[in-house]
ChimeraX commands (.cxc) that place a marker at each C-alpha (Angstrom):
marker #1 position 0.10,-0.06,-0.04 radius 0.5
marker #1 position 2.86,2.39,-0.93 radius 0.5
marker #1 position 0.96,4.06,-3.68 radius 0.5
marker #1 position -0.54,7.43,-2.77 radius 0.5
marker #1 position -3.35,6.74,-5.30 radius 0.5
marker #1 position -4.36,3.53,-3.59 radius 0.5
marker #1 position -4.32,5.36,-0.15 radius 0.5
marker #1 position -6.41,8.19,-1.57 radius 0.5
marker #1 position -8.97,5.90,-3.13 radius 0.5
marker #1 position -9.34,3.98,0.17 radius 0.5
marker #1 position -9.72,7.14,2.24 radius 0.5
marker #1 position -12.31,8.47,-0.37 radius 0.5
marker #1 position -14.26,5.15,-0.68 radius 0.5
marker #1 position -14.28,4.71,3.08 radius 0.5
marker #1 position -15.47,8.31,3.75 radius 0.5
marker #1 position -18.10,8.00,1.17 radius 0.5
marker #1 position -19.39,4.82,2.68 radius 0.5
marker #1 position -19.71,6.13,6.19 radius 0.5
marker #1 position -21.31,9.41,4.91 radius 0.5
marker #1 position -23.86,7.23,3.00 radius 0.5
marker #1 position -24.43,5.02,6.18 radius 0.5
marker #1 position -25.28,8.21,8.12 radius 0.5
marker #1 position -27.42,9.65,5.42 radius 0.5
marker #1 position -29.49,6.21,4.96 radius 0.5
marker #1 position -29.92,6.03,8.75 radius 0.5
marker #1 position -31.23,9.59,9.20 radius 0.5
marker #1 position -33.46,9.04,6.24 radius 0.5
marker #1 position -34.74,5.65,7.54 radius 0.5
marker #1 position -35.60,7.19,10.93 radius 0.5
marker #1 position -37.47,10.06,9.29 radius 0.5
marker #1 position -39.31,7.68,7.21 radius 0.5
marker #1 position -40.22,5.58,10.20 radius 0.5
marker #1 position -41.83,8.48,11.73 radius 0.5
marker #1 position -43.60,9.86,8.82 radius 0.5
marker #1 position -44.81,6.69,7.01 radius 0.5
marker #1 position -48.26,7.61,6.98 radius 0.5
marker #1 position -47.75,10.91,5.49 radius 0.5
marker #1 position -45.64,9.45,2.62 radius 0.5
marker #1 position -48.19,6.68,2.01 radius 0.5
marker #1 position -51.06,9.16,1.92 radius 0.5
marker #1 position -49.16,11.36,-0.51 radius 0.5
marker #1 position -48.18,8.57,-3.01 radius 0.5
marker #1 position -50.95,6.00,-2.56 radius 0.5
marker #1 position -49.29,2.71,-3.61 radius 0.5
marker #1 position -51.74,0.25,-5.22 radius 0.5
marker #1 position -50.66,-2.39,-2.60 radius 0.5
marker #1 position -51.99,-0.47,0.13 radius 0.5
marker #1 position -55.45,-0.93,-1.28 radius 0.5
marker #1 position -55.32,-4.42,0.11 radius 0.5
marker #1 position -53.54,-4.24,3.29 radius 0.5
marker #1 position -52.10,-1.40,5.63 radius 0.5
marker #1 position -48.47,-0.74,5.22 radius 0.5
marker #1 position -47.70,-2.18,8.59 radius 0.5
marker #1 position -49.34,-5.51,7.59 radius 0.5
marker #1 position -46.72,-6.23,5.09 radius 0.5
marker #1 position -43.44,-7.79,5.70 radius 0.5
marker #1 position -40.37,-5.88,5.60 radius 0.5
marker #1 position -39.30,-6.86,2.21 radius 0.5
marker #1 position -42.50,-5.63,0.64 radius 0.5
marker #1 position -42.40,-2.37,2.73 radius 0.5
marker #1 position -39.07,-1.68,1.36 radius 0.5
marker #1 position -40.12,-2.50,-2.17 radius 0.5
marker #1 position -42.91,-0.01,-1.69 radius 0.5
marker #1 position -40.47,2.61,-0.75 radius 0.5
marker #1 position -38.16,1.90,-3.60 radius 0.5
marker #1 position -41.29,2.16,-5.94 radius 0.5
marker #1 position -41.90,5.65,-4.53 radius 0.5
marker #1 position -37.88,6.46,-4.77 radius 0.5
marker #1 position -37.95,5.47,-8.41 radius 0.5
marker #1 position -41.12,7.30,-9.40 radius 0.5
marker #1 position -39.64,10.64,-7.67 radius 0.5
marker #1 position -36.26,10.15,-9.25 radius 0.5
marker #1 position -36.82,8.65,-12.64 radius 0.5
marker #1 position -40.44,10.00,-13.60 radius 0.5
marker #1 position -40.05,9.55,-17.33 radius 0.5
marker #1 position -38.33,6.28,-17.43 radius 0.5
marker #1 position -40.15,3.34,-19.18 radius 0.5
marker #1 position -37.72,0.59,-18.74 radius 0.5
marker #1 position -36.91,-1.90,-16.04 radius 0.5
marker #1 position -37.76,-1.25,-12.40 radius 0.5
marker #1 position -38.19,2.56,-12.86 radius 0.5
marker #1 position -40.61,1.92,-15.66 radius 0.5
marker #1 position -42.67,-0.54,-13.60 radius 0.5
marker #1 position -42.67,1.90,-10.69 radius 0.5
marker #1 position -43.64,4.50,-13.10 radius 0.5
marker #1 position -46.58,2.43,-14.49 radius 0.5
marker #1 position -47.84,1.56,-10.82 radius 0.5
marker #1 position -47.71,5.11,-9.69 radius 0.5
marker #1 position -48.91,7.04,-12.75 radius 0.5
marker #1 position -51.32,8.76,-10.66 radius 0.5
marker #1 position -48.63,10.60,-8.78 radius 0.5
marker #1 position -47.05,13.85,-9.96 radius 0.5
marker #1 position -43.42,14.03,-8.59 radius 0.5
marker #1 position -43.57,17.79,-9.04 radius 0.5
marker #1 position -46.56,18.01,-6.53 radius 0.5
marker #1 position -44.86,15.87,-3.98 radius 0.5
marker #1 position -43.43,18.14,-1.32 radius 0.5
marker #1 position -39.56,18.11,-0.62 radius 0.5
marker #1 position -40.08,17.19,2.89 radius 0.5
marker #1 position -41.56,13.74,1.55 radius 0.5
marker #1 position -39.04,13.42,-1.21 radius 0.5
marker #1 position -35.57,13.75,0.68 radius 0.5
marker #1 position -35.91,10.88,3.02 radius 0.5
marker #1 position -36.70,8.54,0.02 radius 0.5
marker #1 position -33.78,9.84,-2.01 radius 0.5
marker #1 position -31.55,9.75,1.09 radius 0.5
marker #1 position -32.48,6.24,2.05 radius 0.5
marker #1 position -32.16,4.63,-1.48 radius 0.5
marker #1 position -29.57,6.98,-2.80 radius 0.5
marker #1 position -27.39,6.26,0.36 radius 0.5
marker #1 position -27.85,2.64,-0.23 radius 0.5
marker #1 position -26.96,2.36,-3.84 radius 0.5
marker #1 position -24.10,4.85,-3.50 radius 0.5
marker #1 position -22.86,3.02,-0.36 radius 0.5
marker #1 position -22.76,-0.13,-2.37 radius 0.5
marker #1 position -20.60,1.36,-5.14 radius 0.5
marker #1 position -18.24,2.77,-2.36 radius 0.5
marker #1 position -18.19,-0.56,-0.52 radius 0.5
marker #1 position -17.26,-2.48,-3.90 radius 0.5
marker #1 position -14.77,0.20,-4.79 radius 0.5
marker #1 position -13.20,-0.07,-1.29 radius 0.5
marker #1 position -13.12,-3.89,-1.39 radius 0.5
marker #1 position -11.63,-3.92,-4.76 radius 0.5
marker #1 position -8.78,-1.26,-3.84 radius 0.5
marker #1 position -7.98,-3.36,-0.83 radius 0.5
marker #1 position -7.51,-6.47,-3.00 radius 0.5
marker #1 position -5.42,-4.61,-5.49 radius 0.5
marker #1 position -3.26,-3.14,-2.74 radius 0.5
marker #1 position -2.76,-6.61,-1.28 radius 0.5
marker link #1:1,2 radius 0.2
marker link #1:2,3 radius 0.2
marker link #1:3,4 radius 0.2
marker link #1:4,5 radius 0.2
marker link #1:5,6 radius 0.2
marker link #1:6,7 radius 0.2
marker link #1:7,8 radius 0.2
marker link #1:8,9 radius 0.2
marker link #1:9,10 radius 0.2
marker link #1:10,11 radius 0.2
marker link #1:11,12 radius 0.2
marker link #1:12,13 radius 0.2
marker link #1:13,14 radius 0.2
marker link #1:14,15 radius 0.2
marker link #1:15,16 radius 0.2
marker link #1:16,17 radius 0.2
marker link #1:17,18 radius 0.2
marker link #1:18,19 radius 0.2
marker link #1:19,20 radius 0.2
marker link #1:20,21 radius 0.2
marker link #1:21,22 radius 0.2
marker link #1:22,23 radius 0.2
marker link #1:23,24 radius 0.2
marker link #1:24,25 radius 0.2
marker link #1:25,26 radius 0.2
marker link #1:26,27 radius 0.2
marker link #1:27,28 radius 0.2
marker link #1:28,29 radius 0.2
marker link #1:29,30 radius 0.2
marker link #1:30,31 radius 0.2
marker link #1:31,32 radius 0.2
marker link #1:32,33 radius 0.2
marker link #1:33,34 radius 0.2
marker link #1:34,35 radius 0.2
marker link #1:35,36 radius 0.2
marker link #1:36,37 radius 0.2
marker link #1:37,38 radius 0.2
marker link #1:38,39 radius 0.2
marker link #1:39,40 radius 0.2
marker link #1:40,41 radius 0.2
marker link #1:41,42 radius 0.2
marker link #1:42,43 radius 0.2
marker link #1:43,44 radius 0.2
marker link #1:44,45 radius 0.2
marker link #1:45,46 radius 0.2
marker link #1:46,47 radius 0.2
marker link #1:47,48 radius 0.2
marker link #1:48,49 radius 0.2
marker link #1:49,50 radius 0.2
marker link #1:50,51 radius 0.2
marker link #1:51,52 radius 0.2
marker link #1:52,53 radius 0.2
marker link #1:53,54 radius 0.2
marker link #1:54,55 radius 0.2
marker link #1:55,56 radius 0.2
marker link #1:56,57 radius 0.2
marker link #1:57,58 radius 0.2
marker link #1:58,59 radius 0.2
marker link #1:59,60 radius 0.2
marker link #1:60,61 radius 0.2
marker link #1:61,62 radius 0.2
marker link #1:62,63 radius 0.2
marker link #1:63,64 radius 0.2
marker link #1:64,65 radius 0.2
marker link #1:65,66 radius 0.2
marker link #1:66,67 radius 0.2
marker link #1:67,68 radius 0.2
marker link #1:68,69 radius 0.2
marker link #1:69,70 radius 0.2
marker link #1:70,71 radius 0.2
marker link #1:71,72 radius 0.2
marker link #1:72,73 radius 0.2
marker link #1:73,74 radius 0.2
marker link #1:74,75 radius 0.2
marker link #1:75,76 radius 0.2
marker link #1:76,77 radius 0.2
marker link #1:77,78 radius 0.2
marker link #1:78,79 radius 0.2
marker link #1:79,80 radius 0.2
marker link #1:80,81 radius 0.2
marker link #1:81,82 radius 0.2
marker link #1:82,83 radius 0.2
marker link #1:83,84 radius 0.2
marker link #1:84,85 radius 0.2
marker link #1:85,86 radius 0.2
marker link #1:86,87 radius 0.2
marker link #1:87,88 radius 0.2
marker link #1:88,89 radius 0.2
marker link #1:89,90 radius 0.2
marker link #1:90,91 radius 0.2
marker link #1:91,92 radius 0.2
marker link #1:92,93 radius 0.2
marker link #1:93,94 radius 0.2
marker link #1:94,95 radius 0.2
marker link #1:95,96 radius 0.2
marker link #1:96,97 radius 0.2
marker link #1:97,98 radius 0.2
marker link #1:98,99 radius 0.2
marker link #1:99,100 radius 0.2
marker link #1:100,101 radius 0.2
marker link #1:101,102 radius 0.2
marker link #1:102,103 radius 0.2
marker link #1:103,104 radius 0.2
marker link #1:104,105 radius 0.2
marker link #1:105,106 radius 0.2
marker link #1:106,107 radius 0.2
marker link #1:107,108 radius 0.2
marker link #1:108,109 radius 0.2
marker link #1:109,110 radius 0.2
marker link #1:110,111 radius 0.2
marker link #1:111,112 radius 0.2
marker link #1:112,113 radius 0.2
marker link #1:113,114 radius 0.2
marker link #1:114,115 radius 0.2
marker link #1:115,116 radius 0.2
marker link #1:116,117 radius 0.2
marker link #1:117,118 radius 0.2
marker link #1:118,119 radius 0.2
marker link #1:119,120 radius 0.2
marker link #1:120,121 radius 0.2
marker link #1:121,122 radius 0.2
marker link #1:122,123 radius 0.2
marker link #1:123,124 radius 0.2
marker link #1:124,125 radius 0.2
marker link #1:125,126 radius 0.2
marker link #1:126,127 radius 0.2
marker link #1:127,128 radius 0.2
marker link #1:128,129 radius 0.2
view
């Protein structure tokens, strides 16, 4: 690990990973306390059958992922974002308040960016070995 580039990449990826963890944790706490407001604003079709709390955690996170994809990629027609847009076509992302958008973007953005940072960190550690 004598290379300054490897040291810099390790530092940057670890710092990004920690920042993503903190952002995702803060966003998850905010979502936990404001789930009802978010669900009332977005009205996911799954919530017509059961309440949000009656679903298992995997489906709850899937619903939140659909909300994130609708808010972040409102014009996409392919893959998961396209499916979320078709399911939530009644939601206008411009009319959703920023107070309900930021925790969704913080949670899922932190998770996805954190995964990239973790892969970068482990790859750098393997290269430096």
